[in-house]
MMTF fields as JSON, N, C-alpha, C and O atoms, coordinates in Angstrom:
{
  "mmtfVersion": "1.0.0",
  "mmtfProducer": "UNKNOWN",
  "numBonds": 275,
  "numAtoms": 276,
  "numGroups": 69,
  "numChains": 1,
  "numModels": 1,
  "chainsPerModel": [1],
  "groupsPerChain": [69],
  "chainIdList": ["A"],
  "bondAtomList": [4, 2, 8, 6, 12, 10, 16, 14, 20, 18, 24, 22, 28, 26, 32, 30, 36, 34, 40, 38, 44, 42, 48, 46, 52, 50, 56, 54, 60, 58, 64, 62, 68, 66, 72, 70, 76, 74, 80, 78, 84, 82, 88, 86, 92, 90, 96, 94, 100, 98, 104, 102, 108, 106, 112, 110, 116, 114, 120, 118, 124, 122, 128, 126, 132, 130, 136, 134, 140, 138, 144, 142, 148, 146, 152, 150, 156, 154, 160, 158, 164, 162, 168, 166, 172, 170, 176, 174, 180, 178, 184, 182, 188, 186, 192, 190, 196, 194, 200, 198, 204, 202, 208, 206, 212, 210, 216, 214, 220, 218, 224, 222, 228, 226, 232, 230, 236, 234, 240, 238, 244, 242, 248, 246, 252, 250, 256, 254, 260, 258, 264, 262, 268, 266, 272, 270],
  "bondOrderList": [1, 1, 1, 1, 1, 1, 1, 1, 1, 1, 1, 1, 1, 1, 1, 1, 1, 1, 1, 1, 1, 1, 1, 1, 1, 1, 1, 1, 1, 1, 1, 1, 1, 1, 1, 1, 1, 1, 1, 1, 1, 1, 1, 1, 1, 1, 1, 1, 1, 1, 1, 1, 1, 1, 1, 1, 1, 1, 1, 1, 1, 1, 1, 1, 1, 1, 1, 1],
  "groupList": [{"groupName": "MET", "atomNameList": ["N", "CA", "C", "O"], "elementList": ["N", "C", "C", "O"], "formalChargeList": [0, 0, 0, 0], "bondAtomList": [1, 0, 2, 1, 3, 2], "bondOrderList": [1, 1, 2], "singleLetterCode": "M", "chemCompType": "L-PEPTIDE LINKING"}, {"groupName": "GLU", "atomNameList": ["N", "CA", "C", "O"], "elementList": ["N", "C", "C", "O"], "formalChargeList": [0, 0, 0, 0], "bondAtomList": [1, 0, 2, 1, 3, 2], "bondOrderList": [1, 1, 2], "singleLetterCode": "E", "chemCompType": "L-PEPTIDE LINKING"}, {"groupName": "ASN", "atomNameList": ["N", "CA", "C", "O"], "elementList": ["N", "C", "C", "O"], "formalChargeList": [0, 0, 0, 0], "bondAtomList": [1, 0, 2, 1, 3, 2], "bondOrderList": [1, 1, 2], "singleLetterCode": "N", "chemCompType": "L-PEPTIDE LINKING"}, {"groupName": "GLN", "atomNameList": ["N", "CA", "C", "O"], "elementList": ["N", "C", "C", "O"], "formalChargeList": [0, 0, 0, 0], "bondAtomList": [1, 0, 2, 1, 3, 2], "bondOrderList": [1, 1, 2], "singleLetterCode": "Q", "chemCompType": "L-PEPTIDE LINKING"}, {"groupName": "ALA", "atomNameList": ["N", "CA", "C", "O"], "elementList": ["N", "C", "C", "O"], "formalChargeList": [0, 0, 0, 0], "bondAtomList": [1, 0, 2, 1, 3, 2], "bondOrderList": [1, 1, 2], "singleLetterCode": "A", "chemCompType": "L-PEPTIDE LINKING"}, {"groupName": "ARG", "atomNameList": ["N", "CA", "C", "O"], "elementList": ["N", "C", "C", "O"], "formalChargeList": [0, 0, 0, 0], "bondAtomList": [1, 0, 2, 1, 3, 2], "bondOrderList": [1, 1, 2], "singleLetterCode": "R", "chemCompType": "L-PEPTIDE LINKING"}, {"groupName": "ILE", "atomNameList": ["N", "CA", "C", "O"], "elementList": ["N", "C", "C", "O"], "formalChargeList": [0, 0, 0, 0], "bondAtomList": [1, 0, 2, 1, 3, 2], "bondOrderList": [1, 1, 2], "singleLetterCode": "I", "chemCompType": "L-PEPTIDE LINKING"}, {"groupName": "LYS", "atomNameList": ["N", "CA", "C", "O"], "elementList": ["N", "C", "C", "O"], "formalChargeList": [0, 0, 0, 0], "bondAtomList": [1, 0, 2, 1, 3, 2], "bondOrderList": [1, 1, 2], "singleLetterCode": "K", "chemCompType": "L-PEPTIDE LINKING"}, {"groupName": "LEU", "atomNameList": ["N", "CA", "C", "O"], "elementList": ["N", "C", "C", "O"], "formalChargeList": [0, 0, 0, 0], "bondAtomList": [1, 0, 2, 1, 3, 2], "bondOrderList": [1, 1, 2], "singleLetterCode": "L", "chemCompType": "L-PEPTIDE LINKING"}, {"groupName": "GLY", "atomNameList": ["N", "CA", "C", "O"], "elementList": ["N", "C", "C", "O"], "formalChargeList": [0, 0, 0, 0], "bondAtomList": [1, 0, 2, 1, 3, 2], "bondOrderList": [1, 1, 2], "singleLetterCode": "G", "chemCompType": "PEPTIDE LINKING"}, {"groupName": "PHE", "atomNameList": ["N", "CA", "C", "O"], "elementList": ["N", "C", "C", "O"], "formalChargeList": [0, 0, 0, 0], "bondAtomList": [1, 0, 2, 1, 3, 2], "bondOrderList": [1, 1, 2], "singleLetterCode": "F", "chemCompType": "L-PEPTIDE LINKING"}, {"groupName": "THR", "atomNameList": ["N", "CA", "C", "O"], "elementList": ["N", "C", "C", "O"], "formalChargeList": [0, 0, 0, 0], "bondAtomList": [1, 0, 2, 1, 3, 2], "bondOrderList": [1, 1, 2], "singleLetterCode": "T", "chemCompType": "L-PEPTIDE LINKING"}, {"groupName": "ASP", "atomNameList": ["N", "CA", "C", "O"], "elementList": ["N", "C", "C", "O"], "formalChargeList": [0, 0, 0, 0], "bondAtomList": [1, 0, 2, 1, 3, 2], "bondOrderList": [1, 1, 2], "singleLetterCode": "D", "chemCompType": "L-PEPTIDE LINKING"}, {"groupName": "CYS", "atomNameList": ["N", "CA", "C", "O"], "elementList": ["N", "C", "C", "O"], "formalChargeList": [0, 0, 0, 0], "bondAtomList": [1, 0, 2, 1, 3, 2], "bondOrderList": [1, 1, 2], "singleLetterCode": "C", "chemCompType": "L-PEPTIDE LINKING"}, {"groupName": "VAL", "atomNameList": ["N", "CA", "C", "O"], "elementList": ["N", "C", "C", "O"], "formalChargeList": [0, 0, 0, 0], "bondAtomList": [1, 0, 2, 1, 3, 2], "bondOrderList": [1, 1, 2], "singleLetterCode": "V", "chemCompType": "L-PEPTIDE LINKING"}, {"groupName": "PRO", "atomNameList": ["N", "CA", "C", "O"], "elementList": ["N", "C", "C", "O"], "formalChargeList": [0, 0, 0, 0], "bondAtomList": [1, 0, 2, 1, 3, 2], "bondOrderList": [1, 1, 2], "singleLetterCode": "P", "chemCompType": "L-PEPTIDE LINKING"}, {"groupName": "SER", "atomNameList": ["N", "CA", "C", "O"], "elementList": ["N", "C", "C", "O"], "formalChargeList": [0, 0, 0, 0], "bondAtomList": [1, 0, 2, 1, 3, 2], "bondOrderList": [1, 1, 2], "singleLetterCode": "S", "chemCompType": "L-PEPTIDE LINKING"}, {"groupName": "TRP", "atomNameList": ["N", "CA", "C", "O"], "elementList": ["N", "C", "C", "O"], "formalChargeList": [0, 0, 0, 0], "bondAtomList": [1, 0, 2, 1, 3, 2], "bondOrderList": [1, 1, 2], "singleLetterCode": "W", "chemCompType": "L-PEPTIDE LINKING"}, {"groupName": "HIS", "atomNameList": ["N", "CA", "C", "O"], "elementList": ["N", "C", "C", "O"], "formalChargeList": [0, 0, 0, 0], "bondAtomList": [1, 0, 2, 1, 3, 2], "bondOrderList": [1, 1, 2], "singleLetterCode": "H", "chemCompType": "L-PEPTIDE LINKING"}],
  "groupTypeList": [0, 1, 2, 3, 4, 3, 5, 6, 7, 4, 8, 5, 7, 1, 7, 9, 10, 11, 3, 3, 7, 8, 4, 12, 8, 13, 9, 14, 7, 5, 15, 4, 14, 16, 3, 17, 1, 4, 12, 15, 5, 14, 7, 6, 11, 9, 18, 2, 8, 16, 7, 8, 13, 5, 4, 8, 1, 14, 16, 16, 16, 10, 6, 8, 1, 9, 7, 1, 4],
  "groupIdList": [1, 2, 3, 4, 5, 6, 7, 8, 9, 10, 11, 12, 13, 14, 15, 16, 17, 18, 19, 20, 21, 22, 23, 24, 25, 26, 27, 28, 29, 30, 31, 32, 33, 34, 35, 36, 37, 38, 39, 40, 41, 42, 43, 44, 45, 46, 47, 48, 49, 50, 51, 52, 53, 54, 55, 56, 57, 58, 59, 60, 61, 62, 63, 64, 65, 66, 67, 68, 69],
  "secStructList": [7, 7, 1, 2, 2, 2, 2, 2, 2, 2, 2, 2, 2, 2, 2, 6, 7, 7, 2, 2, 2, 2, 2, 2, 2, 2, 6, 1, 7, 2, 2, 2, 2, 2, 2, 2, 2, 2, 7, 6, 6, 7, 7, 7, 7, 2, 2, 2, 2, 2, 2, 2, 2, 2, 2, 2, 6, 7, 7, 2, 2, 2, 2, 2, 2, 1, 7, 7, 7],
  "xCoordList": [0.846, 0.0, 0.889, 1.721, 0.71, 1.639, 1.394, 2.348, 0.151, -0.083, -1.156, -1.816, -1.3, -2.233, -3.656, -4.319, -4.125, -5.487, -5.687, -6.705, -4.724, -4.818, -4.78, -5.492, -3.96, -3.88, -5.201, -5.67, -5.8, -7.071, -8.14, -8.864, -8.242, -9.263, -9.044, -9.994, -7.807, -7.509, -7.802, -8.374, -7.418, -7.677, -9.171, -9.654, -9.893, -11.352, -11.982, -12.834, -11.56, -12.115, -11.723, -12.53, -10.485, -10.047, -10.932, -11.227, -11.353, -12.207, -13.663, -14.474, -13.99, -15.367, -16.279, -17.498, -15.681, -16.448, -16.873, -16.128, -18.069, -18.458, -17.857, -17.374, -17.891, -17.435, -18.293, -17.787, -19.591, -20.481, -20.138, -20.135, -19.849, -19.491, -18.209, -18.134, -17.202, -15.96, -16.205, -15.653, -17.023, -17.361, -18.021, -17.693, -18.946, -19.626, -18.628, -18.702, -17.696, -16.692, -15.76, -15.264, -15.532, -14.617, -15.326, -14.675, -16.645, -17.385, -17.344, -17.39, -17.258, -17.259, -18.366, -19.011, -18.58, -19.572, -18.918, -17.705, -19.738, -19.222, -18.387, -17.378, -18.754, -17.913, -16.474, -15.562, -16.262, -14.891, -14.085, -12.943, -14.675, -13.984, -13.729, -12.651, -14.703, -14.541, -13.369, -12.588, -13.247, -12.141, -10.808, -9.817, -10.769, -9.536, -9.055, -7.854, -10.012, -9.656, -9.346, -8.676, -9.819, -9.665, -8.453, -7.892, -8.049, -7.003, -5.868, -6.02, -4.731, -3.616, -3.01, -2.2, -3.393, -2.855, -3.631, -3.197, -4.779, -5.597, -4.835, -4.294, -4.8, -4.136, -5.159, -6.156, -4.901, -5.75, -4.951, -3.879, -5.47, -4.692, -5.519, -6.733, -4.829, -5.451, -6.454, -6.192, -7.61, -8.658, -9.123, -9.338, -9.279, -9.723, -8.715, -9.1, -7.446, -6.411, -6.42, -6.298, -6.562, -6.602, -7.776, -7.611, -8.951, -10.135, -10.007, -10.427, -9.433, -9.233, -8.303, -8.576, -7.221, -6.265, -6.91, -6.688, -7.704, -8.396, -9.361, -9.402, -10.13, -11.121, -10.461, -10.973, -9.319, -8.643, -7.577, -6.98, -7.347, -6.386, -4.971, -4.306, -4.539, -3.177, -2.614, -3.343, -1.316, -0.669, -0.819, -1.092, -0.635, -0.686, 0.462, 0.304, 1.61, 2.733, 2.424, 2.918, 1.616, 1.24, 0.284, 0.44, -0.699, -1.642, -0.902, -1.077, -0.082, 0.541, 1.739, 1.948, 2.527, 3.791, 3.947, 4.883, 3.045, 3.163, 4.175, 4.597, 4.571, 5.575, 4.897, 4.026, 5.302, 4.803, 5.43, 6.608, 4.649, 5.17, 5.952, 6.466],
  "yCoordList": [-1.174, 0.0, 1.234, 1.415, 2.055, 3.15, 4.392, 5.044, 4.727, 5.979, 5.818, 4.784, 6.857, 6.863, 6.513, 5.704, 7.106, 6.862, 5.39, 4.795, 4.809, 3.398, 2.495, 1.493, 2.842, 2.037, 2.062, 1.022, 3.229, 3.34, 2.509, 1.757, 2.639, 1.898, 0.395, -0.354, -0.05, -1.483, -2.029, -3.111, -1.296, -1.742, -1.791, -2.719, -0.797, -0.784, -2.013, -2.668, -2.317, -3.48, -4.785, -5.711, -4.865, -6.058, -6.313, -7.461, -5.241, -5.354, -5.63, -5.966, -5.486, -5.691, -4.521, -4.677, -3.338, -2.143, -1.409, -1.351, -0.854, 0.12, 1.461, 1.619, 2.417, 3.754, 4.302, 4.976, 4.012, 4.505, 3.89, 4.591, 2.594, 1.927, 2.53, 2.801, 2.739, 3.337, 4.762, 5.174, 5.501, 6.863, 6.846, 7.663, 5.918, 5.812, 5.502, 6.086, 4.586, 4.218, 5.385, 5.499, 6.249, 7.377, 8.654, 9.641, 8.634, 9.823, 10.946, 12.125, 10.564, 11.553, 11.198, 10.157, 12.054, 11.776, 10.969, 11.032, 10.211, 9.35, 10.102, 9.56, 11.326, 12.03, 12.246, 12.33, 12.337, 12.481, 11.229, 11.321, 10.06, 8.803, 8.699, 8.279, 9.075, 9.055, 9.932, 9.55, 11.096, 12.003, 11.414, 11.516, 10.795, 10.159, 9.108, 8.956, 8.374, 7.288, 7.779, 7.083, 8.958, 9.447, 10.349, 10.406, 11.048, 12.061, 11.821, 12.094, 11.314, 11.032, 12.286, 12.182, 13.466, 14.713, 15.188, 16.108, 14.565, 14.96, 14.683, 13.594, 15.666, 15.523, 15.038, 15.71, 13.878, 13.35, 13.506, 12.92, 14.289, 14.585, 14.373, 14.172, 14.425, 14.448, 13.356, 12.169, 13.792, 12.886, 11.962, 10.772, 12.497, 11.669, 10.569, 9.43, 10.901, 9.904, 8.824, 7.637, 9.231, 8.281, 7.317, 6.108, 7.843, 6.994, 6.093, 4.936, 6.609, 5.804, 4.633, 3.502, 4.902, 3.84, 2.789, 1.592, 3.235, 2.3, 1.424, 0.209, 2.031, 1.289, 0.266, -0.839, 0.644, -0.24, -1.114, -1.974, -0.883, -1.662, -1.614, -2.637, -0.389, -0.16, 1.089, 1.849, 1.283, 2.463, 3.666, 3.523, 4.838, 6.047, 6.07, 6.587, 5.522, 5.503, 4.618, 4.873, 3.586, 2.758, 3.518, 3.495, 4.189, 4.968, 6.056, 6.189, 6.827, 7.999, 7.678, 8.336, 6.678, 6.428, 5.014, 4.739, 4.118, 2.735, 1.938, 0.86, 2.471, 1.805, 1.144, 1.732, -0.078, -0.772, -0.146, 0.214, -0.02, 0.565, -0.46, -0.153],
  "zCoordList": [0.0, 0.0, 0.0, 0.889, -0.976, -1.199, -0.355, 0.07, -0.108, 0.61, 1.682, 1.786, 2.458, 3.584, 3.144, 3.793, 2.06, 1.588, 1.231, 1.586, 0.536, 0.162, 1.391, 1.447, 2.365, 3.592, 4.347, 4.811, 4.472, 5.191, 4.497, 5.15, 3.19, 2.443, 2.557, 2.787, 2.4, 2.477, 3.872, 4.006, 4.904, 6.276, 6.569, 7.217, 6.092, 6.292, 5.652, 6.252, 4.435, 3.736, 4.42, 4.497, 4.921, 5.66, 6.871, 7.204, 7.524, 8.71, 8.34, 9.202, 7.056, 6.623, 6.948, 7.028, 7.136, 7.474, 6.208, 5.23, 6.241, 5.227, 5.637, 6.758, 4.721, 5.095, 6.228, 7.124, 6.188, 7.239, 8.586, 9.598, 8.62, 9.876, 10.456, 11.655, 9.601, 10.075, 10.568, 11.588, 9.851, 10.281, 11.657, 12.517, 11.86, 13.155, 14.268, 15.349, 14.008, 15.006, 15.338, 16.459, 14.347, 14.528, 14.976, 15.318, 14.974, 15.382, 14.362, 14.713, 13.086, 12.002, 11.016, 11.145, 10.044, 9.005, 7.88, 7.681, 7.15, 6.092, 5.056, 4.606, 4.652, 3.681, 4.154, 3.331, 5.459, 5.972, 5.658, 5.208, 5.892, 5.593, 4.096, 3.676, 3.3, 1.848, 1.423, 0.552, 2.032, 1.712, 2.158, 1.435, 3.349, 3.826, 2.839, 2.616, 2.243, 1.326, -0.085, -0.848, -0.434, -1.801, -1.998, -3.092, -0.952, -1.103, -0.112, 1.078, -0.591, 0.314, 0.945, 1.866, 0.461, 1.021, 2.241, 2.934, 2.509, 3.657, 4.947, 5.139, 5.816, 7.114, 8.143, 8.407, 8.71, 9.778, 11.062, 11.21, 11.976, 13.178, 14.438, 14.391, 15.548, 16.863, 17.13, 16.935, 17.583, 18.032, 16.903, 17.132, 15.692, 14.567, 14.253, 13.988, 14.28, 14.009, 15.086, 14.783, 16.317, 17.427, 17.285, 17.45, 16.981, 16.816, 15.597, 15.635, 14.52, 13.317, 13.608, 13.205, 14.3, 14.65, 15.54, 15.358, 16.494, 17.38, 16.582, 16.777, 15.695, 14.912, 13.989, 13.809, 13.406, 12.45, 13.109, 12.463, 14.401, 15.192, 14.613, 14.446, 14.314, 13.822, 14.498, 15.135, 14.348, 14.922, 13.99, 12.798, 14.56, 13.738, 12.739, 11.633, 13.108, 12.168, 10.966, 9.867, 11.162, 10.013, 9.1, 7.879, 9.682, 8.868, 8.094, 6.883, 8.79, 8.186, 7.304, 6.285, 7.682, 6.986, 6.446, 5.695, 6.818, 6.377, 7.174, 6.753, 8.337, 9.175, 10.361, 11.003, 10.642, 11.827, 13.06, 13.055, 14.104, 15.352, 16.136, 17.212]
}
């Protein structure tokens, strides 16, 4: 997986989550998840990043850089 957007989408699909399910777990609206998956330039920070990592069961360094913690 080359970039953040691709990693998020692949992890979501591995978990069997829809964009809406992931949005619900992260406390955001579905368009936010769609944007995270579509645009690798989107900055996901703070609380949203923490919730995303928890939902996908990965580290922030994996989401942002593709590196295992």
